[in-house]
C-alpha positions as CSV (number, residue, x, y, z in Angstrom):
1,X,41.0,7.6,151.8
2,X,42.8,10.3,149.8
3,X,43.1,10.4,146.1
4,X,46.7,9.2,146.0
5,X,45.9,6.2,148.1
6,X,42.9,5.4,145.9
7,X,45.1,5.4,142.9
8,X,47.7,3.2,144.6
9,X,45.0,0.7,145.6
10,X,43.7,0.5,142.1
11,X,47.2,0.1,140.7
12,X,47.9,-2.7,143.2
13,X,44.7,-4.5,142.2
14,X,45.4,-4.0,138.5
15,X,48.9,-5.3,138.7
16,X,47.9,-8.3,140.8
17,X,45.2,-9.1,138.2
18,X,47.7,-8.6,135.4
19,X,50.2,-11.0,136.9
20,X,47.5,-13.6,137.6
21,X,46.1,-13.5,134.1
22,X,49.5,-13.4,132.5
23,X,50.5,-16.5,134.3
24,X,47.5,-18.7,133.6
25,X,45.0,-18.0,136.4
26,X,41.3,-18.4,135.8
27,X,39.1,-15.3,135.1
28,X,37.1,-15.7,138.4
29,X,40.3,-15.9,140.4
30,X,41.5,-12.7,138.8
31,X,38.3,-10.8,139.5
32,X,38.0,-12.2,143.0
33,X,41.6,-11.2,143.9
34,X,41.1,-7.6,142.6
35,X,37.8,-7.3,144.5
36,X,39.4,-8.4,147.7
37,X,42.3,-6.0,147.4
38,X,40.0,-3.0,146.6
39,X,37.5,-3.8,149.4
40,X,40.2,-4.4,152.1
41,X,41.8,-1.0,151.4
42,X,38.4,0.8,151.4
43,X,37.7,1.3,147.7
44,X,34.1,0.2,147.5
45,X,33.3,1.5,144.0
46,X,35.9,-0.6,142.2
47,X,34.7,-2.6,139.2
48,X,36.7,-4.8,136.8
49,X,36.0,-6.5,133.6
50,X,38.4,-9.3,132.8
51,X,39.0,-11.1,129.5
52,X,41.6,-13.7,128.6
53,X,43.9,-11.0,127.2
54,X,42.8,-7.8,128.9
55,X,41.6,-6.1,132.1
56,X,39.3,-3.0,132.3
57,X,39.2,-1.5,135.8
58,X,37.2,1.5,137.0
59,X,36.3,3.2,140.3
60,X,34.4,6.3,141.3
61,X,31.2,7.6,142.8
62,X,29.9,10.5,144.8
63,X,32.3,9.6,147.6
64,X,35.4,8.3,145.7
65,X,37.5,9.9,143.0
66,X,37.2,8.5,139.5
67,X,39.8,6.1,138.1
68,X,39.8,4.1,134.9
69,X,42.5,2.0,133.2
70,X,42.9,-0.7,130.6
71,X,45.7,-3.2,130.3
72,X,46.4,-5.6,127.5
73,X,47.7,-9.0,128.5
74,X,48.9,-11.2,125.6
75,X,48.0,-14.9,125.8
76,X,51.1,-16.5,127.2
77,X,52.4,-19.5,129.2
78,X,51.4,-20.8,132.6
79,X,53.4,-20.3,135.8
80,X,51.4,-21.6,138.7
81,X,54.1,-20.8,141.2
82,X,53.5,-17.1,140.6
83,X,49.7,-17.6,140.8
84,X,50.1,-19.3,144.1
85,X,52.3,-16.5,145.4
86,X,49.8,-13.8,144.5
87,X,47.0,-15.8,146.0
88,X,49.0,-16.0,149.3
89,X,49.7,-12.3,149.1
90,X,46.0,-11.5,148.7
91,X,45.2,-13.6,151.9
92,X,47.9,-11.8,153.8
93,X,46.6,-8.4,152.6
94,X,43.1,-9.3,154.0
95,X,44.8,-10.2,157.3
96,X,46.2,-6.7,157.5
97,X,49.8,-7.5,157.2
98,X,50.7,-5.0,154.5
99,X,50.2,-1.3,153.7
100,X,49.5,-0.5,150.0
101,X,53.1,0.5,149.4
102,X,54.4,-2.7,151.1
103,X,52.0,-4.9,149.0
104,X,53.2,-3.2,145.8
105,X,56.8,-4.0,146.7
106,X,56.0,-7.7,147.4
107,X,54.1,-7.9,144.1
108,X,57.1,-6.5,142.3
109,X,59.2,-9.2,143.9
110,X,56.8,-11.9,142.7
111,X,56.9,-10.4,139.2
112,X,60.7,-10.4,139.1
113,X,61.1,-13.8,140.7
114,X,63.2,-16.1,138.5
115,X,61.5,-19.0,136.7
116,X,62.6,-22.6,136.7
117,X,66.1,-23.2,135.5
118,X,66.5,-24.2,131.9
119,X,68.2,-27.5,132.8
120,X,65.3,-28.3,135.1
121,X,62.8,-27.7,132.3
122,X,64.7,-29.8,129.8
123,X,65.0,-32.7,132.3
124,X,61.3,-32.4,133.2
125,X,60.4,-32.6,129.6
126,X,62.4,-35.8,129.1
127,X,61.0,-37.4,132.3
128,X,57.4,-36.4,131.4
129,X,57.7,-37.7,127.9
130,X,59.0,-41.1,129.2
131,X,56.2,-41.3,131.8
132,X,53.5,-40.5,129.3
133,X,54.9,-43.0,126.8
134,X,54.9,-45.7,129.5
135,X,51.4,-44.6,130.6
136,X,50.0,-45.0,127.0
137,X,51.3,-48.5,126.7
138,X,55.0,-48.3,125.7
139,X,57.7,-50.4,127.3
140,X,60.9,-49.5,129.0
141,X,62.8,-49.2,125.7
142,X,60.0,-47.0,124.3
143,X,60.1,-44.8,127.4
144,X,63.8,-44.3,127.2
145,X,63.5,-43.3,123.5
146,X,60.7,-40.9,124.4
147,X,62.9,-39.5,127.2
148,X,65.6,-38.7,124.7
149,X,63.2,-37.2,122.2
150,X,61.5,-35.1,124.9
151,X,64.9,-33.9,126.1
152,X,65.9,-32.7,122.6
153,X,62.4,-31.2,122.1
154,X,62.7,-28.8,125.0
155,X,66.2,-27.8,123.9
156,X,64.6,-26.9,120.6
157,X,61.8,-25.0,122.4
158,X,64.1,-23.0,124.7
159,X,66.9,-22.1,122.3
160,X,65.2,-21.9,118.9
161,X,61.4,-22.0,118.8
162,X,60.6,-19.5,121.5
163,X,63.3,-17.0,120.3
164,X,63.0,-17.2,116.5
165,X,59.7,-18.7,115.5
166,X,56.0,-17.9,115.8
167,X,53.8,-20.0,118.0
168,X,52.3,-21.8,115.0
169,X,55.5,-22.6,113.2
170,X,57.2,-23.5,116.5
171,X,54.6,-26.1,117.3
172,X,54.6,-27.5,113.8
173,X,58.4,-27.8,114.0
174,X,58.3,-29.4,117.4
175,X,55.8,-32.1,116.3
176,X,57.9,-32.8,113.2
177,X,61.1,-32.9,115.2
178,X,60.0,-35.5,117.7
179,X,58.4,-37.7,115.0
180,X,61.6,-37.8,113.0
181,X,63.7,-38.4,116.1
182,X,61.5,-41.3,117.3
183,X,61.4,-42.7,113.8
184,X,65.2,-42.7,113.5
185,X,65.6,-44.2,116.9
186,X,63.1,-46.9,116.1
187,X,65.0,-47.8,112.9
188,X,68.2,-47.8,114.9
189,X,66.7,-50.4,117.2
190,X,66.0,-48.2,120.1
191,X,62.3,-48.7,120.9
192,X,59.6,-51.2,119.9
193,X,56.5,-49.1,119.4
194,X,57.2,-45.8,117.5
195,X,53.6,-44.7,117.9
196,X,53.8,-44.7,121.7
197,X,57.2,-43.1,121.5
198,X,55.8,-40.2,119.5
199,X,52.7,-39.8,121.6
200,X,54.8,-39.5,124.8
201,X,57.4,-37.2,123.2
202,X,54.8,-34.6,122.1
203,X,53.1,-34.3,125.5
204,X,55.4,-31.4,126.7
205,X,53.9,-29.3,123.8
206,X,50.3,-30.0,124.9
207,X,48.6,-27.0,126.5
208,X,46.8,-29.0,129.2
209,X,46.2,-26.2,131.8
210,X,44.9,-23.6,129.3
211,X,42.5,-26.2,127.8
212,X,41.2,-27.2,131.2
213,X,40.8,-23.5,132.2
214,X,38.9,-22.8,129.0
215,X,36.3,-25.4,129.9
216,X,36.1,-24.2,133.5
217,X,35.6,-20.6,132.4
218,X,32.8,-21.5,129.9
219,X,31.2,-23.6,132.7
220,X,31.3,-20.4,134.9
221,X,29.7,-18.3,132.2
222,X,32.9,-16.6,131.0
223,X,32.1,-17.5,127.4
224,X,34.3,-15.0,125.6
225,X,37.4,-15.7,127.7
226,X,36.8,-19.5,127.6
227,X,36.3,-19.4,123.9
228,X,39.6,-17.5,123.3
229,X,41.6,-19.9,125.4
230,X,39.9,-22.9,123.8
231,X,40.7,-21.6,120.4
232,X,44.3,-21.0,121.3
233,X,44.6,-24.5,122.7
234,X,42.9,-26.1,119.7
235,X,45.3,-24.2,117.4
236,X,48.2,-25.7,119.3
237,X,46.7,-29.2,118.9
238,X,46.2,-28.7,115.2
239,X,49.8,-27.4,114.7
240,X,51.2,-30.4,116.6
241,X,49.2,-32.8,114.5
242,X,50.4,-31.1,111.3
243,X,54.0,-31.3,112.5
244,X,53.6,-35.0,113.3
245,X,52.1,-35.6,109.8
246,X,54.9,-33.6,108.2
247,X,57.5,-35.6,110.2
248,X,56.0,-38.9,109.0
249,X,56.1,-37.8,105.4
250,X,59.8,-36.9,105.9
251,X,60.5,-40.4,107.3
252,X,58.7,-42.1,104.5
253,X,60.9,-40.3,102.0
254,X,64.0,-41.1,104.0
255,X,63.1,-44.7,104.7
256,X,61.4,-45.5,101.5
257,X,58.2,-46.6,103.1
258,X,55.7,-46.0,105.9
259,X,57.0,-46.2,109.5
260,X,53.8,-46.7,111.4
């Protein structure tokens, strides 16, 4: 292979790894995908070192030109549809369906693919909140109240928290918001068990996939990446708990006594 193609292959592998890591993929999946791409296109000297927020990739020996690049990937959300699309692309690359240039174009299409519509996310938050409330022991009235709180919560996340607040402050505000909403609905006669209502309503804020991936990565020996993701998830848990406590203190002042 010539030097230009070597660089294109390494760029393809790096961008695929970047998108996987950015959208919540596990470390081993990122490394495996990058290895497969390099080997399929004939770059045998490629090496990568992947952390939860960065990729270091190198290539070069007495036969192949040297290449080195580092990319920083901030800890962000999870978009499993893009992870699935890149996994499928890597399989099709191994089957010989794409040249390097064609694979880069497909990867760019995956990168620019639109996410879920906002109304779908808001509705899913409401339905998920109601389902978790019912799962944890709430009745139909509690589930309906949790649906409303979860619906409002994601409106807050989409249009205020994600645009104007830091992650810490946003999660504290979200926990406080659903607690106050559930408390007010309970006092208005909508719902029987305010504790189940609050538990169900805060579930859309819980980083379940990152927390699970952190445990899996530590089990695979990726202790640095697993610890970073675990710390990030635990910080979210703590912020939500602080927000719920803050919301309860607001309700006590408003109602003149403990709600729960």
